[in-house]
Phi, psi and omega in degrees: 000145180256134180242070182283140176296157180267109185265155175050048186250168179243162181276129178300332186271000182292152178274155185257077172284144191252106179284171184262042180286164177262156177246149180284340185286312178198166182299144179237165178259141172288131184258014183300327185253016180246141177289097187296329180294321177294317179296320181295318178298318180294320178297312181296323179296317179293319179298315183297327177296322179285329174294325177299321176290326176300324177297318178300319178297318180292327175300314178295322178301311184287326179296317179291337180280329189246005185293342178297328180294322177288320179298332181299333182282352181230066170061021179298311181296317182295317183294328180262005175068035180284142177225161176055232183265019184296325177294321178297322177295319178299323178291316186283332185295332177301323184280346172292310175298322179300318182293321186289330193264336193300309184296308178298326180296316181292326178291325175292316182300322181301328183273351186278149173273331183236071178300336180299320180290322179296311182294320180291326177294317177299320180297316180298321181294314181290335174295317178296316180296325178294320176300317179298329178302329180286347183256355184294151181245345183230158179297317184292326175295318178296322181297316180295316180295319179298322178299314183287331173298314177296322180301319182276319181299334184302337182291334193282299191297307177298327177294319179293320179296317177296322178299318177299319182293343179271354181242330189250148176284167187299322181279003176251346190289322186303311182294319182289324176295321177296319179299317178295310185292337179295347175303326178294316180293319178297320178297317178297324183283297186276339174297323177294319177295317179298314179297321179300317180296317181292312182297326182277327187260334185255358181301122179092348180296130182056022177082006180260143176293158180301322182293330177292318177298328178300313178291319180301308186292314182293323177295318180295319178297322178298319179296318179298315179295324181298321179298319179288327185299326180299335182263336190258322183298143179284156171262213178265159180303331181280350180270126179306133184231130180288341183271359177245138171288158182306317181291331177290320177297317179298313181296321179301318180291318182294322179303317182286325177298318184277346180281329184289137182303125178077004181065025186260031170291141185216165178287161177295134176235162179304129179084356184296316181299317178299317180298316180297321179293317179297317178301318180295318181293330183272352181272112184299333182294328178298315181291322181295311180292322178300318178294320179298318181286334174297317177294320179298313179296324176300321180290342180259014181296345177302333183297326180292327184254022185302316177301324178295317180293323176296323181291341179292349178278356171098006181270168179286175187300316182297312180296320180299319178292321179295324181288346179289333189292307186305316179300320181286329175297316177296319179299322178296314180298318180296323183299323178293316181297312182294315182295318180294320178292325177296318177296317184294323184268344184074013179259138176245312189303308184289337176281350171269314185292322181304305178299325178297321179293322176296319177298319177300320177300321177295319178298316181297319179296319180294326178291327191284338188206157171252010177298131186301313182297314183293322179292326178290321176298322180299327178294324177296321180290319181299321185288359174279337187288329181301337178297336178298323179290324178300310181294326179297318178297320177297319178299319178299313181294325177294322187279318184254069185241021185295322180211159181297317184293319179291321179299317179299316181293317182296314180302315182292316182296315182291319178293327176295314179296321177296319179296330178300333178296333180286329182301311179284323185287348175297339179265006177287345191234056177292149181302329182294341178272353180277170000275352183281326181053039181299313181299321180298314180294323178297320178296320179296321177297315181299314181293326176297315181295318180296319178297317178301315181297318181292322179290330175295318177299318179298318179297318180297322178297312180297323179298319180290326174299317178297318180296320179294320179296318180294319179297319179294318180297320181292321182287330182259357181069032181272154175290162181296132181250203182295144172234135175296137173288137181254000000 
């Protein structure tokens, strides 16, 4: 491992006074005579409103990704003639398409002036494909559609995370990333309630099974949200925006210029995207963290099969779906607390390990008993672990922030590797291992422990980089520079 000092860096704790420099992208306003703190508060308020809409898009994204698990409770497998592990294959194939698209999609997104149109267009396409899922008659047709849904959906989450990194400072990212990622928990919670209502009330309407209506309705809602998204989602700070005042636009650009280590943020140049991708591919830390997060995501595969695990308590399909909501609601609330505390303290590692340990406790409890109450409590503990992935993504953005192109590539590559964990972990939960799923939980414990160990190595590496930087500054009499967040 190499522990190179961090050169030409800035202090995370420095204040962001805004000088009156000019930008090459478009004319800017001098902020010398403007109360920058007031402008910044107004800017963040407007940004946060658009991030809230981004969460709604992610809810639809995740709902369309996981609705097969709810459909499974209402003759989905029987109607399409699935046998053996075919449902698990149907679940995992979406992530094959997801894996292939993320890195090239983010590199394309980085070059765009209007990422809002790109993301909303992708959303409309996967909404249409979801509607088609409700009309399929064979397993193989469903398999093909699921692959292409993943292929298109892959553009959204890494693209949204990169978009956040282009607007928010490092000490602001944790909470906003948590806000975005909580869309998955909200989808798991209220998506189950929504699915319960559709499966129970529309079953047999116009001659269609309830599970078909589930795909029809959720796909149609996704299309409606996609149309709105093109107008509401933010673009980049350098793109003229009608929703920002001139001084807010100027401040947004300056915040990002001064946030980058050494102030070396730059405009896109020929070959820059290629260079950023190559840098990401050549950085061993990208592969190391990607593998660690792949193991972490594997340990969280219970989320895909949550309705199935809820059904092991012996209730009917409707009740089982209703019981899915409370654990995920608690998990959502916890994610905000943990992410905000992580930002406030500047710590990442322990805010990742804590939720993982709580999740392991849930796995152990589920293994230990078939008691209905205890197994339901175990679900509450398990849903605490996904916040670890939220903080991990924030840590990635904090660590690999040298340039926009490399950051875009790193986010996509690491998220792709993490998604690869879902492909294999979809087979962690075969029906033959139910209803106790002891083997499944043991695998989740093992992957959690392995992920923890790899992230500890990563933390030690960053710590030694910080020590080397401090030693160099002291020997050369340099001011304190950037330090990696640990």
